[in-house]
Each structure stands twice: as C-alpha cells, then as structure tokens.
C-alpha positions in Angstrom: -13.9 33.7 4.6 -11.4 31.0 3.5 -12.7 30.9 -0.1 -11.7 34.5 -0.8 -8.3 33.1 -1.8 -8.4 31.1 -5.0 -5.7 28.7 -3.9 -7.8 27.8 -0.9 -10.8 27.2 -3.1 -8.7 25.0 -5.4 -7.4 23.1 -2.5 -10.8 22.4 -1.0 -12.3 21.5 -4.3 -9.6 18.9 -5.1 -9.8 17.6 -1.5 -13.5 17.1 -1.9 -13.1 15.2 -5.2 -10.3 13.0 -3.8 -12.4 12.4 -0.7 -15.4 11.3 -2.8 -13.2 9.0 -5.0 -11.5 7.4 -2.0 -14.8 7.0 -0.3 -16.2 5.3 -3.4 -13.2 2.9 -3.7 -13.5 2.2 0.1 -17.2 1.5 -0.3 -16.5 -0.9 -3.2 -13.7 -2.7 -1.3 -15.2 -2.9 2.2 -19.0 -2.6 2.1 -20.2 -4.2 -1.2 -21.4 -7.8 -1.2 -18.7 -10.5 -1.5 -19.1 -12.8 -4.5 -17.3 -15.8 -5.9 -17.8 -18.4 -8.6 -20.4 -16.3 -10.4 -20.1 -18.2 -13.6 -21.3 -21.4 -11.9 -24.6 -19.7 -11.1 -24.9 -18.1 -14.5 -24.3 -21.4 -16.4 -26.9 -23.2 -14.2 -29.4 -20.5 -15.0 -28.7 -20.8 -18.7 -29.1 -24.6 -18.5 -32.4 -24.2 -16.7 -33.8 -21.8 -19.3 -32.5 -23.5 -22.5 -33.4 -27.1 -23.5 -30.7 -29.1 -25.4 -31.1 -28.4 -29.1 -33.4 -25.4 -28.6 -32.8 -22.2 -30.6 -31.7 -19.1 -28.6 -30.3 -15.6 -28.9 -27.8 -13.7 -26.9 -25.9 -10.4 -26.9 -22.1 -9.9 -27.3 -20.5 -6.8 -25.9 -16.8 -5.8 -25.8 -14.9 -3.1 -23.8 -17.5 -2.4 -21.2 -14.6 -0.9 -19.2 -16.8 -0.3 -16.1 -18.9 2.1 -18.0 -21.9 3.5 -16.2 -23.1 6.2 -18.6 -23.2 3.9 -21.7 -23.3 0.2 -20.6 -25.3 0.5 -17.4 -27.5 3.3 -18.2 -28.1 2.7 -22.0 -27.2 -0.9 -23.0 -28.5 -2.9 -20.0 -32.1 -1.4 -20.2 -32.2 -2.4 -23.9 -31.0 -5.9 -23.2 -33.6 -6.3 -20.5 -36.3 -5.4 -23.0 -34.9 -7.3 -25.9 -36.0 -10.9 -25.0 -32.4 -12.2 -25.3 -31.5 -15.3 -23.3 -28.1 -14.2 -21.9 -25.2 -11.8 -22.4 -21.5 -12.5 -23.2 -18.6 -10.1 -22.7 -15.9 -10.6 -25.3 -13.3 -9.1 -23.0 -12.4 -5.9 -21.1 -15.6 -5.8 -19.0 -13.5 -4.0 -16.4 -11.2 -1.0 -16.9 -8.5 -2.6 -14.8 -7.9 -5.7 -12.6 -8.2 -4.0 -9.2 -10.7 -5.2 -6.7 -12.7 -2.0 -6.8 -13.1 -2.5 -10.6 -14.4 -6.0 -10.2 -16.8 -5.0 -7.5 -18.1 -2.1 -9.6 -18.7 -4.4 -12.5 -20.5 -6.9 -10.3 -22.8 -4.0 -9.2 -23.4 -3.0 -12.8 -24.2 -6.6 -13.9 -26.7 -6.9 -11.1 -29.0 -4.7 -13.1 -29.2 -7.4 -15.8 -32.3 -9.6 -15.8 -30.6 -12.2 -17.9 -27.6 -14.5 -17.2 -24.1 -13.4 -18.3 -20.6 -14.9 -19.0 -17.3 -13.0 -19.2 -14.3 -13.6 -21.4 -10.9 -13.2 -19.6 -9.4 -10.3 -21.4 -6.5 -7.9 -21.2 -8.0 -5.6 -18.6 -9.2 -8.5 -16.5 -5.6 -9.7 -16.3 -3.8 -6.4 -15.5 -3.0 -5.1 -12.0 -2.8 -8.7 -10.7 -6.5 -9.2 -11.6 -6.1 -12.8 -12.8 -6.7 -14.3 -9.3 -9.6 -11.9 -8.7 -11.3 -13.1 -12.0 -10.7 -16.7 -11.0 -12.1 -16.1 -7.5 -15.1 -13.9 -8.5 -16.2 -15.6 -11.7 -14.3 -18.8 -12.5 -11.6 -20.4 -14.7 -9.8 -18.3 -17.3 -10.8 -20.7 -20.1 -13.9 -22.9 -20.2 -16.7 -24.2 -22.4 -20.5 -24.7 -22.0 -23.3 -26.1 -24.1 -26.2 -23.8 -24.8 -29.2 -25.0 -26.8 -27.8 -26.4 -30.1 -24.4 -24.7 -29.8 -21.2 -24.9 -27.9 -19.7 -21.7 -26.5 -15.9 -21.7 -26.0 -14.0 -19.1 -24.0 -10.2 -18.9 -24.3 -7.5 -17.0 -22.4 -5.4 -14.7 -24.7 -3.5 -12.9 -22.0 -0.6 -15.4 -21.6 -1.8 -16.3 -18.1 -2.6 -19.8 -19.4 0.0 -21.4 -21.7 -1.4 -21.3 -25.2 -0.1 -24.8 -26.2 -2.2 -26.3 -23.3 -5.3 -24.4 -24.5 -4.8 -25.5 -28.1 -4.5 -29.1 -27.0 -7.6 -28.8 -24.8 -9.5 -27.1 -27.7 -8.7 -29.8 -30.2 -9.7 -32.5 -27.8 -12.9 -30.7 -27.0 -13.9 -30.0 -30.6 -13.0 -33.5 -31.7 -15.5 -35.0 -29.3 -18.1 -32.2 -29.7 -21.5 -33.0 -31.4 -23.0 -29.5 -31.3 -24.6 -28.0 -34.4 -22.9 -24.7 -33.9 -19.6 -23.6 -32.4 -18.9 -20.0 -31.2 -15.6 -19.0 -29.7 -14.7 -16.0 -27.6 -11.1 -14.7 -27.1 -10.2 -11.2 -25.8 -7.4 -10.4 -28.3 -8.5 -10.3 -32.0 -6.7 -13.0 -34.0 -7.0 -10.9 -37.2 -6.3 -7.3 -38.0 -9.5 -5.4 -39.1 -9.6 -3.8 -42.5 -10.6 -0.6 -40.8 -8.2 1.7 -39.0 -8.7 1.0 -35.3 -8.2 4.1 -33.2 -5.3 4.1 -30.7 -4.5 0.4 -31.4 -1.1 -1.0 -30.4 0.7 -4.1 -31.4 -0.1 -5.7 -28.0 -3.8 -5.3 -28.7 -3.8 -8.3 -31.0 -3.4 -12.0 -30.3 0.2 -13.1 -29.7 2.5 -14.9 -30.1 2.2 -15.6 -33.8 2.5 -19.4 -33.0 -0.7 -19.2 -30.9 -2.5 -17.2 -33.6 -1.6 -19.7 -36.3 -2.4 -22.7 -34.3 -5.8 -21.2 -33.3 -6.7 -20.3 -36.9 -5.8 -23.8 -38.0 -7.9 -25.4 -35.3 -10.9 -23.1 -36.1 -10.7 -24.1 -39.8 -10.3 -27.8 -39.1 -13.3 -28.0 -36.7 -15.8 -25.7 -38.4 -16.1 -22.9 -35.8 -19.0 -20.6 -36.9 -18.1 -17.3 -35.1 -15.1 -15.9 -33.3 -15.8 -12.8 -31.1 -13.1 -10.6 -29.7 -12.8 -7.2 -28.0 -9.7 -5.0 -27.2 -10.2 -2.5 -30.1 -12.5 0.5 -30.0 -14.5 -0.3 -33.1 -16.8 -2.8 -34.8 -15.3 -5.0 -37.5 -16.1 -8.3 -39.1 -14.1 -10.5 -41.5 -14.9 -13.9 -43.0 -12.1 -16.5 -43.5 -13.4 -19.7 -45.0 -16.6 -20.6 -43.2 -15.8 -18.6 -40.1 -16.8 -15.0 -39.4 -14.4 -13.1 -37.1 -16.1 -10.2 -35.2 -14.3 -7.5 -33.2 -16.6 -5.6 -31.0 -15.4 -2.8 -28.7 -18.2 -0.3 -28.2 -20.0 -1.2 -24.9 -18.6 1.7 -23.0 -14.9 2.3 -23.6 -13.1 5.0 -25.5 -14.8 5.6 -28.9 -14.5 8.3 -31.6 -18.2 8.2 -32.7 -17.5 7.9 -36.4 -18.3 5.2 -39.0 -15.8 2.8 -37.5 -15.7 3.6 -33.8 -19.1 3.9 -32.1 -21.1 2.5 -29.2 -22.9 -0.8 -30.0 -23.5 -4.4 -29.1 -24.0 -7.5 -31.2 -27.1 -9.7 -31.3 -26.5 -13.4 -32.1 -29.2 -15.8 -33.0 -28.7 -19.6 -33.1 -31.4 -21.8 -34.6 -32.3 -25.3 -33.5 -30.6 -26.5 -36.8 -27.3 -24.8 -35.8 -27.7 -21.8 -38.1 -25.9 -18.8 -36.7 -26.6 -15.2 -37.6 -25.6 -11.9 -36.0 -26.8 -8.3 -36.2 -25.1 -5.1 -35.2 -27.1 -2.9 -32.7 -25.7 0.6 -32.8 -26.5 3.2 -30.1 -26.9 6.8 -31.1 -25.4 8.6 -28.1 -24.7 12.3 -27.7 -25.8 13.5 -31.2 -26.5 17.1 -29.9 -26.9 19.4 -32.9 -24.8 22.2 -31.3 -21.9 19.8 -30.8 -22.2 18.2 -34.3 -18.9 19.6 -35.7 -17.1 18.8 -32.5 -18.5 15.4 -32.2 -15.3 13.4 -32.2 -13.6 15.7 -29.6 -16.7 15.6 -27.5 -16.8 11.8 -27.5 -13.1 11.5 -26.7 -13.6 13.7 -23.6 -16.8 12.0 -22.7 -15.2 8.6 -22.9 -12.0 9.7 -21.1 -13.9 11.2 -18.1 -17.1 9.3 -18.0 -15.8 5.8 -18.5 -12.0 6.1 -18.0 -11.9 6.3 -14.3 -8.2 5.6 -14.0 -7.3 8.7 -16.2 -9.8 10.8 -14.3 -8.3 9.8 -11.0 -4.8 10.5 -12.2 -5.8 14.0 -13.4 -7.6 14.8 -10.2 -4.6 13.5 -8.1 -2.2 15.8 -10.0 -4.4 18.8 -9.3 -4.8 17.7 -5.7 -1.1 17.3 -5.2 -0.4 20.7 -6.7 -3.1 22.3 -4.5 -1.8 20.7 -1.3 1.8 21.7 -2.0 0.8 25.3 -2.6 -1.5 25.3 0.4 1.1 23.9 2.6 3.8 26.2 1.4 1.8 29.4 1.6 -0.9 29.0 4.3 0.3 26.6 6.9 2.5 28.2 9.6 5.5 26.1 10.5 6.7 25.7 14.1 10.1 24.2 14.2 10.3 24.1 18.0 9.1 21.3 20.3 5.6 21.6 21.6 6.1 22.7 25.2 2.4 22.6 25.9 2.3 18.8 25.9 1.3 17.3 29.3 2.6 13.7 29.8 1.2 13.6 33.4 -2.0 11.6 32.6 0.1 8.8 31.2 2.8 8.9 33.8 0.3 8.6 36.6 -0.8 5.1 35.6 0.9 1.8 34.6 1.7 1.6 30.9 1.5 -1.5 28.7 4.4 -1.6 26.2 4.9 -4.0 23.4 8.4 -4.3 22.0 9.5 -5.7 18.6 13.1 -6.8 18.2 15.0 -8.9 15.6 17.3 -10.3 18.4 17.0 -10.9 22.1 18.5 -13.0 24.8 19.9 -15.6 24.9 21.6 -14.0 21.9 24.3 -11.7 23.4 24.6 -8.3 21.9 24.1 -4.6 22.7 20.5 -4.5 21.6 19.3 -7.5 23.5 21.1 -6.3 26.7 19.6 -2.8 26.3 16.1 -4.2 25.9 16.4 -6.5 28.9 17.6 -3.7 31.1 14.8 -1.5 30.0 12.3 -4.3 30.6 13.5 -4.8 34.1 13.5 -1.1 34.8 10.0 -0.5 33.5 8.6 -3.5 35.3 10.1 -2.2 38.5 8.1 1.0 37.9 4.9 -1.0 37.6 4.6 -1.2 33.8 3.6 -4.4 31.8 5.7 -5.5 28.9 5.4 -7.9 26.0 8.5 -8.5 23.9 8.1 -10.0 20.4 11.4 -11.7 19.5 12.8 -14.7 17.5 13.0 -18.1 19.0 16.5 -19.5 20.0 17.9 -22.7 21.2 18.6 -22.6 24.9 16.1 -19.9 25.6 14.4 -19.9 29.1 11.4 -22.1 29.4 9.2 -19.7 31.3 9.0 -16.3 29.8 5.6 -14.8 30.4 6.7 -11.4 29.1 8.1 -12.8 25.8 6.3 -13.9 22.6 8.8 -16.2 20.8 8.5 -16.4 17.0 9.9 -19.3 15.0 12.5 -18.4 12.3 12.1 -18.7 8.6 15.9 -18.3 8.1 19.0 -18.2 10.2 22.1 -16.4 8.9 25.7 -16.2 10.0 28.2 -19.0 10.7 26.6 -19.7 14.0 23.1 -18.9 12.8 23.0 -15.9 15.2 20.9 -13.6 12.9 17.3 -14.9 12.5 14.5 -13.8 10.3 11.4 -14.5 12.3 8.2 -15.7 10.7 6.3 -12.4 10.7 3.4 -13.8 8.7 2.0 -15.8 11.7 -1.5 -14.5 12.6 -1.0 -15.4 16.3 1.6 -12.6 16.7 -1.0 -9.9 15.9 -3.7 -11.7 18.0 -1.4 -11.9 21.0 -0.4 -8.2 20.8 -4.0 -7.2 20.2 -5.0 -9.2 23.3 -2.2 -7.6 25.3 -3.8 -4.1 24.6 -0.6 -2.0 24.5 -0.6 1.7 25.0 2.5 2.1 22.9 4.7 0.0 20.7 8.5 0.2 20.9 10.5 -0.9 17.8 14.2 -1.7 18.0 14.9 -2.4 14.3 13.7 -0.6 11.1 12.8 -3.8 9.2 11.3 -7.3 9.6 9.8 -7.6 13.1 10.2 -3.8 13.4 8.1 -3.3 10.3 5.5 -5.7 11.6 5.4 -3.8 14.9 4.8 -0.5 13.0 2.0 -2.2 11.0 0.4 -3.5 14.2 0.7 0.0 15.8 -1.2 1.5 12.9 -3.8 -1.2 13.0 -4.4 -0.6 16.7 -4.2 3.2 16.3 -1.5 3.6 18.9 1.8 5.4 18.7 5.0 3.7 17.7 8.4 4.8 18.9 11.7 3.6 17.4 15.1 3.3 19.1 18.0 3.8 16.6 20.5 1.3 17.9 22.5 0.3 14.9 24.4 2.0 12.1 23.2 -0.2 9.2 25.7 1.0 6.7 28.4 -1.0 8.6 26.5 -4.2 8.2 26.6 -4.3 4.4 28.5 -7.6 4.5 25.4 -9.3 5.9 23.1 -8.1 3.1 22.9 -10.0 -0.3 23.2 -6.7 -2.2 26.2 -4.8 -3.7 28.1 -3.4 -0.7 28.4 0.1 -1.9 24.8 0.3 -2.9 23.6 -0.8 0.5 26.2 1.3 2.4 25.8 4.5 0.6 22.2 4.6 -0.4 19.8 1.9 0.8 20.8 1.9 4.5 20.3 5.6 5.0 17.0 5.6 2.9 15.7 2.7 5.0 16.4 4.5 8.3 14.9 7.7 7.0 11.7 6.1 5.7 11.1 4.0 8.8 11.9 6.7 11.3 9.6 9.2 9.5 6.7 6.7 9.8 7.1 6.5 13.6 5.8 8.9 16.1 9.1 9.3 18.0 12.7 8.2 17.7 15.0 7.5 20.6 18.7 8.1 20.0 21.6 7.4 22.4 23.7 10.4 21.6 23.5 14.0 20.2 25.9 13.0 17.4 23.4 10.3 16.4 20.6 12.8 16.4 22.5 15.0 14.1 23.0 12.1 11.7 19.3 11.5 11.6 18.5 15.1 10.9 21.1 15.1 8.1 19.5 12.2 6.3 16.1 13.8 6.5 14.4 12.4 9.6 11.6 14.8 10.7 10.0 12.7 13.5 10.4 14.1 17.0 13.7 12.8 18.4 14.7 12.1 22.1 18.3 11.8 23.1 18.4 9.0 25.7 21.5 6.9 26.4 21.0 3.3 27.3 21.3 2.6 31.0 23.8 0.3 32.7 23.6 -1.7 35.9 26.0 0.6 37.7 25.6 -0.9 41.2 26.4 -4.3 39.9 29.9 -3.2 39.0 30.5 -1.9 42.4 29.4 -5.1 44.2 32.2 -7.3 42.7 34.3 -9.0 45.4 38.1 -8.9 45.3 38.1 -12.6 46.0 36.3 -13.3 42.7 38.7 -11.1 40.8 41.7 -13.0 42.3 40.2 -16.3 41.3 39.7 -15.1 37.8 43.3 -13.9 37.6 44.5 -17.2 38.8 42.4 -19.1 36.3 43.8 -17.0 33.5 47.3 -17.4 34.9 47.8 -13.6 35.1 50.8 -12.4 37.2 51.9 -8.8 37.1 50.7 -8.0 33.7 48.5 -5.0 33.0 45.2 -6.1 31.6 43.4 -4.6 28.7 39.8 -5.6 28.2 37.5 -5.3 25.2 34.0 -6.5 24.7 32.6 -7.0 21.2 31.0 -9.4 18.8 33.7 -10.9 16.6 32.5 -9.5 13.3 33.9 -7.3 10.5 32.2 -4.1 11.5 33.8 -4.3 15.0 37.3 -3.6 13.7 39.0 -6.3 15.7 41.9 -6.6 13.1 42.7 -3.0 13.8 43.3 -3.8 17.5 45.2 -7.0 16.8 47.7 -5.2 14.5 48.0 -2.3 17.0 48.8 -4.7 19.9 51.3 -6.5 17.7 53.2 -3.2 17.3 52.7 -2.1 20.9 54.5 -5.2 22.4 57.7 -4.1 20.6 57.4 -0.5 21.9 57.1 -1.1 25.6 58.7 -3.1 28.3 55.6 -3.2 30.5 54.0 -6.7 30.4 50.4 -6.7 29.4 47.6 -9.0 28.2 44.6 -8.1 26.0 41.4 -10.0 26.8 38.9 -9.9 23.9 35.5 -10.9 25.3 32.8 -12.0 22.8 32.0 -14.5 20.1 31.1 -14.3 16.4 31.5 -15.7 12.9 35.1 -14.2 12.6 36.5 -16.0 15.6 38.4 -18.7 13.7 40.0 -16.2 11.2 41.0 -13.9 14.0 42.5 -16.7 16.1 44.6 -17.7 13.1 45.8 -14.1 12.6 46.8 -14.0 16.3 48.8 -17.2 15.9 50.4 -16.1 12.7 51.7 -13.0 14.4 52.8 -15.0 17.5 50.5 -12.9 19.8 49.2 -15.8 21.9 50.9 -14.4 25.1 49.5 -10.9 24.6 46.1 -11.3 22.8 43.5 -13.8 24.0 40.1 -14.4 22.5 38.1 -15.3 25.6 34.8 -16.2 23.8 31.4 -15.5 25.2 31.0 -14.8 28.9 27.7 -15.2 30.8 26.1 -11.7 31.5 26.1 -12.4 35.3 29.9 -12.7 35.2 30.7 -9.7 33.0 31.2 -7.3 35.9 34.0 -9.4 37.3 35.7 -9.5 33.9 35.5 -5.8 33.6 37.0 -5.3 37.1 39.8 -7.5 36.1 41.1 -4.9 33.7 43.2 -1.8 34.0 41.9 -0.1 30.8 39.2 -0.7 28.1 40.2 -0.7 24.5 37.7 -0.2 21.6 38.0 0.3 17.9 34.5 -0.2 16.5 33.1 2.6 14.3 29.6 1.0 13.9 28.2 1.9 17.3 25.4 4.4 18.0 26.4 4.6 21.7 28.9 1.9 22.7 27.1 0.6 25.8 30.1 -1.5 26.7 32.2 1.7 27.1 29.8 2.9 29.8 30.0 -0.5 31.5 33.8 -0.4 31.4 33.7 3.1 33.0 31.3 1.8 35.7 34.0 -0.7 36.5 36.5 2.1 36.8 38.3 1.5 33.5 39.5 4.5 31.4 38.8 4.0 27.7 40.8 4.3 24.5 38.5 4.3 21.5 38.3 5.2 17.8 36.2 8.3 17.1 32.7 7.5 15.8 29.1 8.7 16.3 28.6 6.4 19.3 31.8 7.3 21.0 31.9 11.1 20.6 29.4 11.9 23.4 30.5 9.3 25.8 34.3 9.4 25.9 35.6 12.8 27.0 39.2 13.1 25.8 41.6 13.4 28.7 38.9 13.1 31.3 37.6 9.5 31.2 39.8 8.2 28.4 41.1 9.0 25.0 39.5 9.0 21.5 41.6 9.1 18.3 41.0 8.9 14.5 41.1 5.5 13.0 44.9 5.6 12.8 46.9 2.9 14.5 49.8 5.0 15.5 47.7 7.6 17.3 45.4 5.0 18.9 48.4 2.9 20.0 50.2 6.0 21.5 47.2 6.6 23.8 47.1 2.9 24.8 50.8 3.1 25.6 50.3 6.2 27.7 47.7 4.4 29.9 49.9 1.3 30.1 53.0 3.1 31.3 51.6 6.0 33.3 50.0 4.6 36.5 49.2 8.0 38.0 47.3 9.1 34.8 45.5 5.8 34.6 44.3 6.0 38.2 43.1 9.6 37.7 41.1 8.8 34.5 39.8 5.6 36.3 38.3 7.7 39.1 36.8 10.2 36.7 35.4 7.4 34.5 33.7 5.8 37.5 32.1 9.2 38.4 30.9 9.8 34.8 29.2 6.4 34.6 27.2 7.0 37.7 24.7 9.2 35.8 23.7 6.2 33.5 21.9 3.9 35.9 19.2 1.5 34.6 16.7 3.0 37.0 17.3 6.5 35.6 17.2 5.1 32.1 13.8 3.4 32.6 12.4 6.5 34.2 13.5 8.7 31.3 12.2 6.3 28.7 8.9 6.2 30.5 8.7 10.0 30.3 9.4 9.7 26.5 6.6 7.2 26.2 4.2 9.5 28.0 5.3 12.6 25.9 4.8 10.6 22.7 1.3 9.5 23.8 0.4 13.1 24.7 1.7 14.2 21.3 -0.2 11.4 19.5 -3.4 12.2 21.3 -3.1 15.9 20.5 -2.4 15.2 16.9 -5.4 12.8 16.7 -7.8 15.3 18.2 -6.5 18.3 16.3 -7.0 19.1 12.7 -4.3 18.6 10.1 -5.1 21.9 8.3 -5.7 25.0 10.4 -6.2 28.1 8.2 -4.9 31.2 9.6 
C-alpha cells in the first residue's frame, strides 16, 4: 500500500490540500456569478428605504479580510436580526486585491439582508485590485445622502491624488445642507492611544500633507464622525467636535485582549442630525480550557481561519518539499528516448501544421528560406499549412497559406526586423479555425510566444526549431550587451525550449549547446534542406551572361552570401582579402551577396582600402537567381560565428563550391576539414592561408568541389520535409502518451 511510506502520505496530503485550494480559486474565478457596479444597486436600495430627513441606523465594520468564521458566520446573522438599515465597511473588506478575493467577498455579502457600501482601503488596492474594485463596486471616492446625513467615502491608498480629493471634499461640504456628516477613510488619520498590534508606519494616513489638509477640512465643515480600519483594534478619539473611530475587528487578525477583539460598531443618526455610536463586541472562542493560551489561540485562529494568503503559502511550502522528496526518491528516471512510441497513426494521414515566425518572405534570410522550403515540401506530401508572419511591403497579394500580421514596430535601418501586433484577437481565431494538429515555432519570443500560448490553449503539442544564436544579436536589443549576451539570451532559449514538446536543431553541436544550458525537452537533430536539384539545372549560358555583366575575365571568383550585419563578421573577410591580394599573383574577385543595415559602412571600408577591384558588395539577389550566382563561383568563403547550421554553406556545396569557414556551432557538423572545404579558428592568418590554398591549387579545388557536391546530395528539401514530418508524428505520439498516462506512477 502506498501510504506505508510517510513521505508518500505527506505528498498525497499536500497534493489534496493544494488541489482543493486551486479548485476553490478556480471556482471563484470561473464559475461564480459576474457582478459590476454593485454600489449603484445598494445606493438605490438605501434611497428606496430611507426618506430624506428620516432617522436611521447602520453598522460599521473594519478589516473583514474575507473572513468566513467571524464575519460571515457570526456578524452577518446578528446584523440581519438587528433591524439596521445598511452596512458600511471602513476598509479591508478583502484580504487582497485578487479576483478570487473579490468574488469570495461578493459571495459573503450575498448573505446580508440589508444594503452595504465599501470603503476603498489598502487591501482593496493591493495586487492590482483597484480596477477590480472600480469594476465590481464603483468609484474609489464618492458621497451619498442617507436620511438626514451625508456619507462621504475617500480613497487613502494614493490611487486618487489627495489634492484632488480635498478640493472635491471642500466643494461638496460647502454646498451640503445635511444635518449630519460622516466620513469613511481606510487609513486612520490619527494614531490611537492604545498600542495597535502589528501596526506599521504605512498603516496610517499619508502623506502628512494629506492628513493635515483632511483634518483642517473636517474641522472647518463640522464632520461628526470619521471611521477608519487598517488596525486590529477598536479605538476612538475626539478632536474638537469630531469623533475619530478606528475599527478593525470584523474578521482579521486580532489578539482577543482589551484592545484587539472581534466587534462591529452600531451608528444611529436622528432626524435632527444627532449622531451616536455603540461598540458591539463579539465573545468568540472563550473556551475555559484555552483561557490561559487565549492570545496564542486567537493568533493561530486568525492566521489560518481568516488569513488565506498565509495559509496557502504554508501549504505550498509543504507541498513543494513533499513533491521534491517524492520525485527524488520514488520516481524512476529514464534518461533514454521512448522507443515504444508509434508515430504511424499520424504519418498515415495528412497533417495540419500552424507555423509562427518573426520574419518571412519577402524578407530574405536563413529562417524565411528554411520555412518556405519546409512549407513546399510538406504541401507536396499532402499536408496543410498556415504560416503566421509579419506583414511586409511588396509581399505577394495571394497567400492562402499565410496569415499576415501588421507591425507595431519596425527596427533596423531598413526596417527589416518587425514586431508584429500579437494582441490581435483575429490571429487566435484564424488559427483556431484552421484546427492544427501541431504548432511549429521558429523564434523563442514574440510571435513564437504567442504560438506557444495558442498551442496550450488548443491542447496540442508545440515544437520549436532553434535557428538562431541569440547571443550574437545583442546589438539589436535595448539592453546592456554583456547582460543580454551572457545571461538573458541563454536563459530565454532554455525557458522557451523547456516549455515546448520538442526541439529541432540543425546540428549535433547545437544539440550539445542546448543540453549544456539546461534544455530537457526531447531534441531532434535535423538539418535544413536545400533545393539540391535546382543547383544542378543551371545553364552554362546563364553563367556566361552573368560573368559578362559583372565584367569578369580570367579571375577566380569567391562567393559569400550573408546579411550585412555585425554578427556576420564581414569586416573579418574584408581585412583578410585586403591582405590576400598582396600575397598572391592569381587574380580574383570576391562577390558578397546580401543586404543589410551595415552596407554603407562596409562599402566605405572597401573604398578606404582600395579594394573595389577585388571585393564587391552585390546587394540582394532574387531567390530564383541564387543558383546561378553560386555556380559562378570557384569557392565559398564564410566567417560568421552566429549560425546554428549555415544553410548557405550547403547551398554552396550543392553548386560544387568548396568552403572556407570560421569554426562555430553551425559550421562544425557541415564542413569536413580537407574533404569538402576547410574550417579554421577566427584568426585571419589561418583563414587566409586556406583561402590562398584553394585559390592557387586548381587540382585540390576540383577534388574538394566534387566531394562537396556529393556531400550536399543528402540534404534535399524532399528528404528534409519527410524527416520533419516524422518528427511531428513522433512528437504527437509522445504528447498523446503523456496526456493519457499519469504523471506520478508509484513503484
């Protein structure tokens, strides 16, 4: 039996308590009746029951604090029997400003048979509760006439500027003709003569200027009573003709002594404006056996019976300890993949895949090109796709497979990076209507985060492709570079990847990086596919026309493809080529294909070095023409260290170009040193030496060219799409098994 072990018993007891508490909070938030503008209904009821100038009586309570045991079970029945006309809370009717607290209070107050009004106090304000109070009850400060009196409610929390309230109060009282004036304010303006238990400086009205202005206004306009809460006692003090009452015993923490005890205050207002009040004390918990431990008992009673927040915190701590112990001791850990998964049921039918990406065509980059190739490959296999991506100028008019999202902000010199408006409800509606089987995320933030949220909402798996080494994009982020590069970027990737159901990485070295930063989600190594056959179909006539257009003669041609941005290390290649031209007699040209915000700066650097005859910034080239540009070259040069795969390297190999690249995570598994190219540390002399070797040794270059072409043949788009489809099916099988299985399986 599982309860023979005390740790298991502790675990299940804590789990049961947490389940009940969460269930109760869920009930309060989702299933209880919605309510708004309650004060309007209550004031109308008071007006109906009291004629102008009529005498009346009401109760004042403070620090209800969502109490069930005292306020709901003890005070409310007395109020319903007392013949009072209505109830006023002087503040802290809730124990916190959360939605569940307000809904619990509404349920408690529904037991009252008389109208009620609430003062906006400290607890009503905290935890972003001010807007909830406004929605559910009404304004934070207001005034009503009742019988022969005027009741005034002020906001002491700082939510409403005090100068505005004082101006409003003076104007109100200057025009008021009531015979009695009673004011309610959550924080006491005066310190009591008694020692208030657990009081803090913040429990009293502040700032001093507000307090002084209020007291002056009260004196000038003959306010009869001022009621406050926020302290766990009953106290009254008379200044001039005004009596200040602090009441804090309707359910909160009390010590059950002569100062701090459970109570409410009865107030009577005559037709002549005469105001009187009486303290109504509740004798609670006077058990003879506990007489000597009375104070301790009431502290515990208040803490657990009315202080739900403290209770939940204590339970949560025990639950966390129990779960940790249970997981460490009783749950067997299997660190190997689940080989019993059967993806066949999902592979045998068309899939519906929704993709979320922060950039897409017509923006040219590795991620958009990879997504487009995957889309075509999956659609060729019969799957349906919906791509959620930013809107761009010049995008195709007819895109039935794309949901374009307008941008909130465009960054970069050419506005190439866009923050889509993820707050549009139509995005979620469109994806929901598409009914995806799985959601594929291509970025760990913004639209990627929205995609993950949608996946959780629809209860379907989310898979993430790790395309980009974020730490190399610190210059785009409005944060200290070292902070983002060394901490935030890795934490962001780890947190996001661990929330997904699967992660696709292009290389084994990238998978190793994810494991090192703490990613525990199942990982699939899957390089991005290339359109291999497209590079074989290039016509020699087209290559000759391009050579003539560029005025190329007998020069050897180096090609590189990259966005012109800091993280792509273009300066490294410019400086290396500047040195290379002085070390060789073989004529050559370097064609740098791509555009970006660094173009003007790089062009100036080329001109300052006098490299115009050797180094050319070609600019952007249409994707359909890229194969011809690759085939124009004799070798492919690359120096970026921010890649996760370096898809352009595979494309170059598909065109028969050997590669010289700087070692990095995206290069290590693709470039095989001495077989299809060379890879070096980020040192110009070593990198330049390998470039020179390819430039001057025709036999070596041709050998590596043939082997590069053969190597690239294994990376076709068709194979890429088929492999990703298998990853989808495996993830779906894993998700389905996890959903059907139990999280905890005692041995």
